[in-house]
N, C-alpha and C positions, 0 to 999 in steps of 0.2 A: 304768756306762759312762763315767763321768767320767775314768777313768784311760786311756781309749783316745785315740788320735790323732784329729785332725779327719777324716782320710781314712777311718779305720776306722769312726768314728761315721756318716759319710755312707753307707758301704756298708751298714751295719746298718739305717740309716734307710730306704734304698732298698728293701731286702728287706722290712722291716716295712710300709712304705707299700703295696707291691704285695700283700703278704699281706692287709692290711686290705681291699683292693679285691677280692681273689679269694675269700678265706675258705678254710678247710680242706676245704670240701665240693665245690669245683669240681674237675673232672678236671685232673690235671697242674699243680696250683697250685704245686707245688715248682719246676717248670721255669720258670714265669713269675717267681717270686720270685728264683730264682738268676740268671735273665737280667737282672733289674733290678739286682741286686747286682754282677754282672759289668760292666754298663754304667757303674755308679758307680765301680767300681774302675778301669776303663779311663781315666777322666778324671784320675786321680791319677798316671798314669805319664808319664815324660818320654820313654820309648822308644816311638816311634810304631809300630814293628812289634809290640811286645808289646801295646800298646793295641788295635791292629787285631785281633790274635789273640783278645783277650777279647771284643771286639765281635762277632767272627765266631762265637765260642762262644755268645754271647747270642742271636744270630740263629738259630743252629742249634737251641737250646733252644726258642725261640719257634716255629720252623718245625715242630718235632716235634708241636706241638699239632694240626696239621691233617692229619697223616699217619696 
């Protein structure tokens, strides 16, 4: 991962951190990990509208866990 940019490493790290807390055995662990990665990606954007859209996607994925 040394060849990746700082932003890409942060996104992967957010996914992996959430994965370690969920484990592959929890229901919908993929959604939680993707939400964490989207939130990390949103912090790298200078376009506020795009960042808001990623955060909204993350919230939607997190919300799907309760429905």
